[in-house]
N, C-alpha and C positions, 0 to 999 in steps of 0.2 A: 211377721209380727209388726215391725215398724211400717213396712209398706202398707199393710192392711190398716194401720193407724192413720194413713193418709186418705183412706177411703171413707166415704159417707156410709150411711146405713144401707143404701141400695147400689151406689156406683162410686167410682173413683171421683174425687174432687180435683179436676184438672188444674184449677187455679192454685190449690194448695201444693199439688205435686210439681207444678211449674216453678215454684219459688225455691226448690231445693234439688240437690243432687244426692243420691243415695248410692254408696258403694259398700260392698261386703267383702270380707276376708274370712280366713278360717277361724279367727278368734276375735274379730271386731266388725262393727258396722259403723260407717261414718256418714252422718247427715250434714251436708254443707248448705248453708243458706247465705246467699250473696247479700251484701250490705244494703243494696238498693231495695231489696225485698224485706229486709229485717229492720233497718233503722233509717232515720233521717240522717243526712250528712252531718258529721261532727256530733251525733247524738247517740244516746244509749237507751232511749225509750223504744220498746218493741212496737212494731207496726201491728195492726189488728190481725192480718193474715198470719203473721209469724206467731202471734199469741195463740191463734187457733191451731196452727201446726204443732206447736209445743204442747198444747193441751192433749192433742191426739197421741203424740209421742209418749207423754206421761202415762196416759191410759194403757198404751201398749206395753210399757215397761213396768207396770205396777207390781209384777210378780216378784221383784226384788232379787232376781238372779244375775244381775249385771252391775258393773261399775261404770259410771258416766264421767267422761272428761269433757268439760266445756271449754272450748277455746274461743276467746274473743279476738277479733282482728280489726286493725285500723291502719289506714294508709299513713305513711309519713308525709310531712309537709307542713306548711304554716297553718296554724289554727286561728280562726277568727276570735277576737276577744270574747264574744258572746258564747263561745262553745262550752266554756265551763270546765275544760280539761287542760292540764298542763302540756300534755304531749300525747302521741299516739299510743304509748304503752298505758297511760292512764285511762284513755278512752277504751282501749281493748279490754282492760280489766273490768271497767264499768259495764261493757256489753256482756261479758261472760257472767258477771254478777247478776245482771237483769235476767238472763236465761236461767241461771241457777235458782234465783228466787222464784220465778214462775214455776219451774219444775217441782221445787220443794213445796210450794203452795198447792200444787196439784197432786201431792201424795208421794212423791219420790223422797225417800229418807235422805237427809242431808249427809249422812256418813257414806252414802253411795256416790257422792258427787265431788269432783275436784275441779279446780279452775286453773286455766293457763291463759296468759295474755301474750299476744304476738303483735309486733308493730312492723310496718313496712310491707314490702312485696315478697319477702323471703320467709317461707315459701309462699307462692301466690295461693290465695284461698281457692279460687276457681279459675279454670281456663276454658276458653271457647274451643270450637272444633279445630282451630288452627294452632292450639296450644299457646295462645296469648293470654296473659292475665286479664280476667274480667274485672276484678275489683280487689283491692287490698283490704276491704272492710267487710265485716259480716261475722258469722259464727260457724263453728263446727261442733257437733255433738258426736263424740266418739264413744260408742257403746262397747265396752270391753267385757268379754266373757270371764266369768269367775274361774271356769275350767277351760283353758285354751282348747280349741278344736271342737268342743261340744256345742258352743253357742250357735255357730252357723248351721249345724245340723238341726238343732232344735227350731231355729227360725224357718228353715226350709220345710221341716215337717209341719209346722203350724200354717205356713203359707199353702202347702198342698191340701191340708185339711180344710182350710177356709175357702180355697179357690178351685179345688178339684184338680 
């Protein structure tokens, strides 16, 4: 369902798929977008590719059968005066709010979405193949099943139906 949301009408969009990591569990799916792909440094304005990705995710989740937790991340450290945020927690919240706003504008009901802000590298948002933190900034979209255990099965069934 979400994976198919990353595909165009005829083929997968490798540029969109490359900006995120998708992991699945029995009762949730996590979409992680590294900060370099999602936001300018020290900013909360979504980059065009991330806006496109979120639009596709909103389309895939329009059925209303899930709860979304949006986690904003920002690295600790000194902020330049022009950043406009007091600290990393402030920026993290602004990033999560930007994602939430776009998803609700795209048709996701606001009562299906909650926001969490995280600052610093704990836990790291993404890791490379050597398990080193890639970035402390970015976003996570955690798609929680309303009925644990059922969501992953439904997604697998939709993927099989769409992709054979």
